[in-house]
C-alpha positions as CSV (number, residue, x, y, z in Angstrom):
1,M,92.3,122.2,106.7
2,T,95.0,123.3,104.3
3,V,98.7,122.6,104.0
4,Q,101.3,124.9,102.6
5,P,103.3,122.8,100.0
6,T,106.6,123.9,98.6
7,H,105.2,125.1,95.3
8,G,103.5,128.1,96.8
9,G,99.8,127.0,96.6
10,A,97.6,125.6,99.3
11,S,96.4,122.0,99.2
12,A,92.9,121.0,100.2
13,V,92.2,117.4,101.0
14,D,89.0,115.9,99.8
15,S,88.4,113.6,102.8
16,G,85.5,111.7,101.3
17,R,87.6,110.8,98.2
18,L,90.6,109.8,100.4
19,W,88.5,107.6,102.6
20,A,86.7,106.0,99.6
21,G,90.1,105.1,98.3
22,G,91.0,103.8,101.7
23,A,87.9,101.6,101.8
24,A,88.7,100.2,98.4
25,T,92.3,99.6,99.4
26,A,91.0,97.7,102.5
27,V,89.0,95.4,100.2
28,V,92.0,94.8,98.0
29,A,94.3,94.1,101.0
30,A,91.8,91.5,102.3
31,L,91.5,89.9,98.9
32,I,95.3,89.7,98.5
33,A,95.5,87.9,101.8
34,L,92.8,85.5,100.9
35,V,94.2,84.8,97.4
36,G,97.7,84.5,98.8
37,I,96.5,81.9,101.4
38,L,94.6,80.0,98.7
39,V,97.6,79.9,96.4
40,A,100.0,78.9,99.2
41,R,97.7,76.2,100.6
42,G,95.9,75.0,97.5
43,V,98.7,75.2,94.8
44,F,101.9,74.8,96.8
45,D,100.4,72.8,99.8
46,V,102.1,75.1,102.3
47,P,100.2,75.3,105.6
48,V,99.8,79.1,106.0
49,L,98.0,80.2,109.2
50,A,96.6,76.7,109.9
51,P,97.6,73.1,110.3
52,E,97.9,71.1,107.2
53,G,94.7,69.1,107.9
54,E,92.5,72.2,107.7
55,G,92.3,72.2,103.9
56,T,92.8,74.9,101.3
57,W,90.6,77.5,103.1
58,G,92.3,76.9,106.4
59,D,90.6,77.5,109.7
60,A,89.2,80.6,111.5
61,D,92.6,82.3,111.2
62,T,92.2,82.8,107.5
63,P,89.3,85.3,107.6
64,K,90.8,86.9,110.7
65,Y,94.1,87.5,108.8
66,A,92.2,89.0,105.9
67,L,90.3,91.3,108.3
68,Y,93.6,92.4,109.9
69,C,94.9,93.3,106.4
70,A,91.8,95.4,105.8
71,L,92.2,97.1,109.1
72,A,95.8,97.8,108.3
73,A,94.7,99.6,105.2
74,L,92.2,101.7,107.1
75,L,94.8,102.6,109.8
76,A,97.2,103.6,107.0
77,T,94.4,105.7,105.5
78,G,94.0,107.5,108.9
79,L,97.8,108.0,109.1
80,L,97.8,109.4,105.6
81,H,95.0,111.8,106.3
82,L,96.8,113.0,109.3
83,L,100.0,113.5,107.4
84,L,98.2,115.3,104.5
85,I,96.7,117.9,106.9
86,S,99.7,118.4,109.2
87,T,103.1,117.8,107.6
88,P,105.2,119.1,104.7
89,R,105.8,116.5,102.0
90,P,103.2,114.1,103.4
91,L,103.6,111.5,100.7
92,Q,107.3,111.2,101.3
93,F,106.7,110.6,105.0
94,F,103.9,108.2,104.2
95,S,106.1,106.2,101.8
96,W,108.8,105.8,104.4
97,I,106.4,104.8,107.1
98,I,104.6,102.2,104.9
99,G,107.8,101.0,103.4
100,L,109.4,100.3,106.9
101,A,106.1,98.8,108.2
102,T,106.0,96.5,105.1
103,V,109.5,95.3,105.6
104,A,108.7,94.6,109.3
105,A,105.6,92.6,108.3
106,A,107.5,90.6,105.7
107,V,110.3,89.7,108.2
108,A,108.0,89.0,111.2
109,P,107.0,85.5,110.1
110,F,110.7,84.4,110.3
111,L,110.7,85.3,114.0
112,A,107.9,82.8,114.8
113,N,107.9,79.1,114.9
114,G,106.8,77.3,111.7
115,S,108.1,75.6,108.6
116,T,110.4,77.6,106.4
117,A,107.9,77.3,103.5
118,S,105.1,78.7,105.7
119,Q,107.3,81.6,106.9
120,I,108.3,82.4,103.3
121,A,104.6,82.2,102.1
122,T,103.4,84.4,104.9
123,G,106.3,86.9,104.4
124,V,105.4,87.1,100.6
125,I,101.7,87.7,101.4
126,N,102.6,90.4,103.9
127,L,104.9,92.0,101.4
128,A,102.2,92.0,98.7
129,V,99.6,93.5,101.1
130,G,102.1,96.2,102.2
131,I,103.0,97.2,98.6
132,A,99.3,97.3,97.6
133,I,98.4,99.5,100.6
134,G,101.3,101.9,100.0
135,T,100.8,102.3,96.2
136,L,97.0,102.4,96.2
137,L,96.8,104.9,99.1
138,S,99.5,107.1,97.6
139,G,97.5,107.3,94.4
140,A,94.3,108.0,96.4
141,A,96.1,110.8,98.2
142,R,97.2,112.4,94.9
143,S,93.7,112.1,93.6
144,A,92.1,113.6,96.8
145,T,94.5,116.5,97.1
146,R,93.8,119.6,95.1
147,V,96.1,122.5,94.8
148,R,94.6,125.9,95.2
149,R,96.6,128.9,94.2
150,T,96.9,131.6,96.8
151,T,96.8,135.3,95.8
152,Q,99.1,137.7,97.5
């Protein structure tokens, strides 16, 4: 499908390139979650996603959290693909959606029970994951979108 951008050409989306970027972003998001938990628990001794007695790696919630972060990146890729083929100025809409979702994810830990340190650590991890997803996928979209000049 093509989109009519404001500069007069038609944009074609290379779906394979976009989704390859989305898959790579999913890996990065999962790794940010894992590293964030390791730093919080191992360096700062903050019990993120598990009781203190679970150790640096935490419990079963640690890989589940990383998986959710990867899934968030894949969902964002699907949203971005939809925006690229259907809306004017898709990257602007994507930036707003991801920005607001990132703020919500960073604030959400403060609405749950837990220590202030755990809430802050989880909020910072969520913020880092959201920023990574937004910036990496925006770059992937620019790389996967080619402008074709139309002749009239």
